[in-house]
N, C-alpha and C positions, 0 to 999 in steps of 0.2 A: 326527820321526815324526808322522804325522797320526793323529788320533783318528777313529773311525767317527762318522758323523753320527747325532745322536740321532733317535729316531722321533718326529718332529713331525708334526702334521696338515698336510696340503698342501691348503689351501682352493682353490687354482687347478688342482689335478690334474684332468684330464679336460676342461678348458676349452680352447677354441680361439680363435685371434685371427688377424686379417688386418692387415697393416701398410699404412697410407696416411699420407702426409705432404704438406703443402702450405705454400707460402710465396710472397711476392711476388718472391722472388729467382729466378734462372735455374735453380737446382738443386732447388727445391721441397722442401727439407728432407731430401733423400736421405741426407745424412751422418749423420743421427740414427737412421735405421732399423736399421743393424746393432747399435747399442747397445741400442735398444729390444727387438730380437729376443733378444739375449743376456739382458737383464733378465727378459723374459717366460719364456724357457726356464728360467732359474734358479728361477722361481716355479712351475714345473711346467706351464706353458701350452704346448700344441702350436701352434706358429706356422706358418701357411701359407707355403710357399716363395715364392708370388707376392706381390709388393708393388708399390706405386705411389707415385711422388712427382710432384706437380703443381706445376711451376714457373709463375711469373707468374700466380699464382692471382687476383690482383686484376684480371686481364684475361681470365680463362679462362671466365667464366660469362655466359650470356645473362640478360636481365631476368627470365625465368621460372625461373632457377636451374639450367638445364641447361648442360652443357659445350658450348662453341662448337665446339671441335675434335673431329671425329668419331673421330680416332685416339685421342685422350685418352679419349673416351667408351668406345671399344672396350677400351682398357686397363683402365678402371675395371670394366667388365662382366666381363672375364676375371678380374680380381683377386677380385671378389666371388664369381664362380662357383667359383673354386678354393677359396675359404674355405668355401662351402656344401658342396662335395664332401668336403673334409677333415672338416668337422664331422659330416657324415653317416657317414663312415667311422669316426670316433672313437666315435660314439654307437652304432654297430652291434654 
């Protein structure tokens, strides 16, 4: 039999998060994102469904810090925009 969860404060309730990962490997850390999503959800964080993994990060940036690949830049912008929309909806 399971016991009901005690009424504990939830310091992360009402917070939002977006998931981004990067690494010099081809997958860009994508395998860690489901685990991070689960952990954050268990802490009461509302996690945006959009996420991004940037592979070959050691080669992905120009000297000025911008992403070289416009497709990756678009993906980053979409991920951030989705997080902003989610945060606005949660705070409304």
